[in-house]
C-alpha positions as semicolon CSV with decimal commas, in nm:
position;residue;x (nm);y (nm);z (nm)
1;M;19,283;15,022;5,701
2;D;19,433;14,667;5,644
3;T;19,259;14,378;5,452
4;I;19,214;14,098;5,636
5;I;19,237;13,758;5,496
6;W;19,025;13,464;5,639
7;K;19,145;13,100;5,636
8;D;18,900;12,830;5,652
9;V;19,091;12,621;5,934
10;S;18,773;12,391;5,977
11;S;18,952;12,077;5,886
12;V;19,222;12,147;6,132
13;H;19,054;12,299;6,412
14;K;18,695;12,133;6,439
15;P;18,406;12,342;6,544
16;I;18,325;12,313;6,938
17;E;18,036;12,081;7,034
18;I;17,838;12,115;7,333
19;K;17,853;11,702;7,441
20;N;17,616;11,521;7,662
21;D;17,721;11,378;7,945
22;R;17,475;11,081;7,963
23;K;17,804;10,840;7,807
24;A;17,996;10,958;8,128
25;N;17,712;10,897;8,373
26;K;17,673;10,539;8,218
27;Q;18,027;10,477;8,348
28;E;17,901;10,583;8,697
29;G;17,647;10,307;8,691
30;L;17,353;10,533;8,657
31;Q;17,043;10,352;8,480
32;L;17,022;10,552;8,188
33;K;16,775;10,467;7,909
34;D;16,717;10,587;7,543
35;E;16,359;10,724;7,622
36;Y;16,191;10,760;7,947
37;N;15,757;10,711;8,013
38;I;15,599;10,950;8,283
39;S;15,265;10,925;8,362
40;L;15,085;11,266;8,444
41;L;14,785;11,248;8,659
42;I;14,610;11,578;8,689
43;P;14,235;11,685;8,685
44;L;14,179;11,901;8,420
45;N;13,810;11,918;8,466
46;S;13,812;11,891;8,880
47;D;13,629;12,228;8,909
48;G;13,334;12,190;8,649
49;T;13,440;12,518;8,494
50;A;13,255;12,538;8,149
51;V;13,561;12,728;7,998
52;A;13,858;12,527;8,016
53;S;14,085;12,804;7,978
54;K;13,984;12,928;8,318
55;S;14,119;12,609;8,511
56;R;14,462;12,627;8,700
57;F;14,508;12,282;8,591
58;V;14,447;12,320;8,227
59;H;14,696;12,632;8,202
60;F;14,969;12,365;8,432
61;Y;14,908;12,129;8,165
62;A;14,966;12,407;7,874
63;G;15,288;12,501;8,043
64;V;15,397;12,119;8,057
65;L;15,315;12,115;7,696
66;Q;15,525;12,390;7,644
67;A;15,795;12,270;7,808
68;L;15,783;11,924;7,645
69;E;15,868;12,108;7,307
70;K;16,182;12,264;7,466
71;L;16,313;11,943;7,573
72;E;16,233;11,782;7,229
73;E;16,474;12,067;7,123
74;E;16,726;11,960;7,360
75;D;16,681;11,570;7,217
76;I;16,531;11,420;7,562
77;K;16,335;11,152;7,468
78;L;16,026;11,121;7,707
79;N;15,680;10,969;7,620
80;I;15,400;11,111;7,825
81;R;15,077;10,940;7,916
82;V;14,800;11,215;8,033
83;I;14,549;11,059;8,297
84;D;14,241;11,300;8,360
85;T;14,183;11,200;8,734
86;E;13,849;11,349;8,729
87;E;13,621;11,199;8,454
88;G;13,318;11,145;8,636
89;T;13,350;10,809;8,797
90;F;13,776;10,780;8,779
91;K;13,937;10,645;9,070
92;V;14,298;10,604;9,126
93;S;14,245;10,357;9,350
94;E;14,106;10,137;9,098
95;K;14,259;10,254;8,779
96;Y;14,624;10,274;8,871
97;P;14,740;9,960;8,693
98;E;14,654;10,140;8,366
99;F;14,932;10,395;8,404
100;L;15,131;10,237;8,695
101;T;15,283;9,994;8,417
102;D;15,618;9,778;8,431
103;D;15,765;10,071;8,164
104;T;15,709;10,335;8,400
105;D;15,968;10,566;8,502
106;L;15,787;10,863;8,645
107;V;15,456;11,004;8,795
108;I;15,374;11,313;8,841
109;G;15,058;11,409;9,053
110;P;14,806;11,309;9,129
111;F;14,607;11,622;9,292
112;E;14,401;11,459;9,563
113;R;14,557;11,370;9,938
114;D;14,456;11,039;9,971
115;D;14,539;10,999;9,603
116;V;14,900;11,114;9,657
117;R;14,906;10,885;9,969
118;L;14,784;10,613;9,779
119;M;15,041;10,623;9,494
120;A;15,312;10,729;9,732
121;D;15,309;10,381;9,877
122;L;15,236;10,208;9,531
123;C;15,522;10,377;9,345
124;K;15,755;10,270;9,658
125;A;15,674;9,918;9,634
126;R;15,785;9,958;9,240
127;S;16,064;10,189;9,293
128;I;15,926;10,477;9,121
129;P;15,956;10,801;9,142
130;L;15,647;11,026;9,231
131;V;15,633;11,367;9,214
132;S;15,355;11,587;9,384
133;P;15,348;11,944;9,266
134;W;15,023;12,025;9,484
135;Q;14,980;11,858;9,821
136;T;15,227;11,968;10,056
137;S;15,260;11,731;10,431
138;T;15,459;11,570;10,661
139;R;15,238;11,248;10,701
140;I;15,252;11,142;10,339
141;A;15,531;10,939;10,345
142;N;15,727;10,732;10,572
143;E;16,110;10,609;10,475
144;N;15,992;10,628;10,118
145;P;16,303;10,727;9,913
146;Y;16,091;10,805;9,576
147;Y;15,859;11,037;9,723
148;L;15,944;11,398;9,593
149;Q;15,714;11,656;9,765
150;M;15,773;12,039;9,544
151;K;15,625;12,250;9,764
152;P;15,752;12,320;10,126
153;N;15,541;12,205;10,424
154;L;15,358;12,428;10,658
155;K;15,647;12,415;10,950
156;E;15,902;12,545;10,671
157;H;15,700;12,867;10,621
158;F;15,672;12,963;10,974
159;L;16,049;12,886;10,961
160;K;16,085;13,138;10,669
161;L;15,892;13,388;10,835
162;A;16,083;13,337;11,169
163;E;16,414;13,408;10,971
164;A;16,269;13,720;10,804
165;T;16,162;13,864;11,153
166;T;16,429;13,803;11,371
167;S;16,685;13,940;11,060
168;V;16,498;14,302;11,102
169;Y;16,387;14,348;11,470
170;N;16,440;14,280;11,819
171;K;16,291;14,092;12,082
172;G;15,934;14,228;12,129
173;E;15,924;14,446;11,848
174;V;15,689;14,107;11,689
175;A;15,374;13,991;11,811
176;I;15,214;13,710;11,658
177;I;14,797;13,759;11,661
178;G;14,539;13,484;11,655
179;L;14,247;13,313;11,819
180;N;14,284;13,196;12,157
181;N;14,312;12,809;12,086
182;K;14,513;12,517;12,115
183;E;14,604;12,568;11,720
184;T;14,711;12,905;11,765
185;S;14,942;12,830;12,090
186;S;15,085;12,514;11,895
187;W;15,177;12,786;11,608
188;V;15,354;12,985;11,824
189;K;15,531;12,782;12,037
190;Y;15,702;12,658;11,687
191;F;15,764;13,021;11,612
192;Q;15,950;13,078;11,962
193;D;16,134;12,734;11,927
194;A;16,242;12,840;11,591
195;T;16,434;13,140;11,728
196;T;16,563;12,963;12,047
197;S;16,708;12,673;11,832
198;G;16,978;12,905;11,695
199;T;17,137;13,196;11,885
200;G;16,824;13,374;11,942
201;P;16,695;13,513;12,274
202;R;16,391;13,314;12,448
203;D;16,044;13,442;12,400
204;F;16,185;13,674;12,110
205;Y;15,784;13,727;11,990
206;S;15,510;13,852;12,229
207;T;15,124;13,675;12,157
208;Y;14,807;13,883;12,115
209;F;14,494;13,672;12,111
210;V;14,176;13,847;11,953
211;S;13,825;13,712;11,980
212;T;13,612;13,742;11,674
213;D;13,336;13,934;11,862
214;S;13,614;14,227;11,907
215;L;13,697;14,228;11,554
216;N;13,324;14,225;11,450
217;L;13,167;14,466;11,718
218;G;13,439;14,697;11,860
219;P;13,678;14,948;11,752
220;T;13,945;14,863;11,973
221;A;14,044;14,476;11,876
222;F;14,372;14,573;11,876
223;F;14,425;14,844;12,155
224;R;14,626;14,657;12,418
225;L;14,853;14,546;12,136
226;F;14,922;14,928;12,039
227;K;14,946;15,088;12,390
228;N;15,265;14,884;12,392
229;T;15,494;15,126;12,173
230;K;15,797;14,849;12,107
231;I;15,577;14,685;11,868
232;K;15,662;14,717;11,483
233;A;15,543;14,389;11,306
234;V;15,266;14,124;11,358
235;I;15,274;13,773;11,209
236;I;14,910;13,618;11,119
237;P;14,986;13,253;11,088
238;N;14,696;13,177;10,953
239;Y;14,687;12,972;10,602
240;S;14,362;12,807;10,556
241;Y;14,116;12,943;10,340
242;T;13,880;12,830;10,616
243;D;14,030;13,121;10,808
244;E;13,998;13,388;10,540
245;D;13,685;13,593;10,708
246;F;13,914;13,618;11,020
247;I;14,207;13,727;10,832
248;Y;14,051;14,003;10,635
249;S;13,879;14,107;10,988
250;C;14,266;14,124;11,147
251;L;14,349;14,343;10,892
252;R;14,077;14,552;10,846
253;R;14,093;14,635;11,236
254;L;14,502;14,667;11,182
255;A;14,456;14,948;10,918
256;A;14,165;15,104;11,121
257;E;14,349;15,111;11,419
258;K;14,707;15,168;11,413
259;G;14,648;15,534;11,278
260;S;14,982;15,659;11,126
261;R;15,205;15,444;11,294
262;P;15,423;15,208;11,072
263;V;15,328;14,854;11,139
264;S;15,423;14,619;10,894
265;V;15,219;14,264;10,885
266;Y;15,410;13,889;10,758
267;G;15,175;13,580;10,672
268;M;15,100;13,301;10,463
269;P;15,020;13,245;10,117
270;I;14,657;13,307;10,147
271;L;14,727;13,700;10,223
272;Y;14,845;13,735;9,831
273;D;14,585;13,483;9,671
274;S;14,247;13,606;9,835
275;D;14,054;13,837;9,632
276;K;13,863;13,972;10,009
277;I;14,229;14,144;10,011
278;D;14,345;14,437;9,813
279;F;14,587;14,698;9,703
280;D;14,463;14,944;10,024
281;F;14,554;14,638;10,269
282;Y;14,921;14,573;10,045
283;H;15,004;14,944;10,093
284;S;14,870;15,036;10,442
285;L;15,059;14,757;10,617
286;Q;15,329;14,696;10,427
287;M;15,261;14,350;10,365
288;K;15,531;14,071;10,370
289;V;15,422;13,700;10,241
290;V;15,605;13,397;10,253
291;M;15,536;13,193;9,927
292;S;15,704;12,902;9,710
293;D;15,610;12,983;9,394
294;F;15,547;13,344;9,312
295;V;15,557;13,479;8,929
296;D;15,680;13,819;8,868
297;E;15,503;13,911;8,557
298;D;15,695;14,229;8,444
299;H;16,023;14,005;8,463
300;G;16,169;13,952;8,109
301;K;16,168;13,589;8,104
302;I;15,826;13,570;8,197
303;R;15,723;13,860;7,966
304;E;15,869;13,627;7,706
305;F;15,676;13,306;7,829
306;R;15,357;13,481;7,847
307;R;15,405;13,619;7,457
308;D;15,475;13,288;7,321
309;F;15,192;13,130;7,518
310;L;14,945;13,387;7,365
311;D;15,046;13,306;7,031
312;K;15,004;12,935;7,068
313;Y;14,679;12,912;7,265
314;G;14,529;13,253;7,253
315;E;14,500;13,280;7,614
316;I;14,738;13,473;7,841
317;P;14,883;13,213;8,092
318;D;14,841;13,240;8,444
319;T;15,086;13,167;8,729
320;D;15,002;12,771;8,674
321;A;15,118;12,765;8,315
322;V;15,483;12,884;8,442
323;K;15,508;12,598;8,727
324;G;15,413;12,327;8,502
325;Y;15,655;12,446;8,248
326;D;15,903;12,521;8,523
327;L;15,814;12,175;8,653
328;M;15,841;11,952;8,378
329;L;16,188;12,125;8,213
330;Y;16,337;12,064;8,606
331;L;16,232;11,689;8,582
332;G;16,280;11,604;8,203
333;R;16,667;11,719;8,226
334;N;16,741;11,568;8,564
335;I;16,559;11,240;8,458
336;W;16,751;11,245;8,156
337;K;17,067;11,322;8,285
338;Y;17,071;11,096;8,589
339;G;16,813;10,798;8,495
340;K;16,574;10,615;8,684
341;N;16,686;10,697;9,038
342;F;16,745;11,118;8,955
343;Q;16,564;11,198;9,281
344;Q;16,911;11,088;9,486
345;Y;17,099;11,307;9,274
346;L;16,884;11,640;9,290
347;E;17,054;11,786;9,600
348;N;17,327;11,891;9,419
349;E;17,097;12,010;9,140
350;A;17,001;12,333;9,323
351;S;16,871;12,569;8,998
352;S;16,626;12,837;8,885
353;Y;16,404;12,839;8,615
354;L;16,170;13,075;8,466
355;Q;16,057;13,190;8,829
356;S;16,064;12,867;9,010
357;I;16,380;12,746;9,253
358;Y;16,436;12,395;9,315
359;D;16,627;12,332;9,643
360;I;16,560;11,942;9,720
361;R;16,629;11,821;10,069
362;K;16,564;11,499;10,252
363;A;16,315;11,565;10,481
364;K;16,150;11,383;10,753
365;S;15,753;11,338;10,856
366;E;15,623;11,452;11,166
367;D;15,685;11,195;11,436
368;S;15,871;11,000;11,233
369;P;16,010;10,697;11,366
370;V;16,378;10,787;11,176
371;A;16,362;11,156;11,366
372;A;16,684;11,041;11,608
373;D;16,880;10,918;11,306
374;P;17,052;11,163;11,105
375;D;17,124;10,923;10,827
376;R;16,761;10,805;10,744
377;F;16,467;10,997;10,592
378;D;16,154;11,040;10,457
379;F;16,105;11,197;10,180
380;Y;16,234;11,455;9,960
381;E;16,109;11,790;9,938
382;N;16,180;12,163;9,800
383;K;16,278;12,390;10,040
384;H;16,313;12,714;9,869
385;L;16,057;12,998;9,984
386;D;16,071;13,348;9,905
387;I;15,945;13,691;10,115
388;I;15,789;13,885;9,882
389;E;15,669;14,255;9,983
390;F;15,443;14,504;9,839
391;R;15,674;14,785;9,740
392;G;15,524;15,098;9,524
393;N;15,288;14,973;9,323
394;K;15,366;14,552;9,297
395;W;15,459;14,266;9,453
396;Q;15,809;14,207;9,463
397;K;16,074;13,937;9,592
398;R;16,269;14,071;9,888
399;N;16,615;14,119;9,845
């Protein structure tokens, strides 16, 4: 074998460097700074738990801290001011001058909906981006290009369910079930409109109204539904925890009355989050759930994150820790790249992190006065949603 003689050419061919593109961005007129000041409004003791490690917000905050260490390694300079928004008598309406100062570049939070609405107006007046990690609504902001909503609104969830079912089933094979009231009727109309707005057939879905008496007393709550041999799937559009008992009763009766007939149940995140709904329902009803922030704990990067988190804090992280980590990385990297008005450039930055996928788009509020104008919008919103399904013995994202 010939001997290879290495020659030092480093003085001729210098090492490859990964250059920061901030200098190029400055030439584009972006408002870049040497460091950015961020206020994080988070209710660290909001649920009054005696053990702080059990709080979802403490886990979210711990994930943020992990991300800040990563950003520091990337030489991204951020100054974080953390405001506990529930320190007994804390009122955002009175305290905001303390954290919404002239040098504030970004606000994350708060949690309470009324506080978000207030902060959206205050930040708009000061041209400061406000990111809402927890609240979702189509009524918080009007023509506010500084408001970013990271969770898709209710109708986006419905639209995703409509897309998922129309791609698999034919007209008449899917029923929307619920109570016979105005709310359910409005949901049904939205689903029907979602299918007819494209190339789909009219009245794609059938409707099945069920009463609470039949769910609680009778063994045949869904007798008429299953008389229809075409039915292969149902959608439960209820999403609120105030409807948790109703949702559980529907699942219980569906599982009992369908017999050996294969039926799939599609629904909102409460089907995944509720403690009342367990493995037996997941499996027998072939459940599919629309989710914006599903965390697959068996994913390689998630396992690594969990190990690092456990080593650092002595606790196993919950899904909120992953959300906090992903969100802080996403915001930190983009404000560093694009500067103070970074939200204007996020439509070109669809990207994936540990488990979060961000697809920021311009959105319009419900009954928006600019609804008919394609060039105007009310706020920015993350539109990404997944359908997860229970396969084998675990939840997985649907391909």
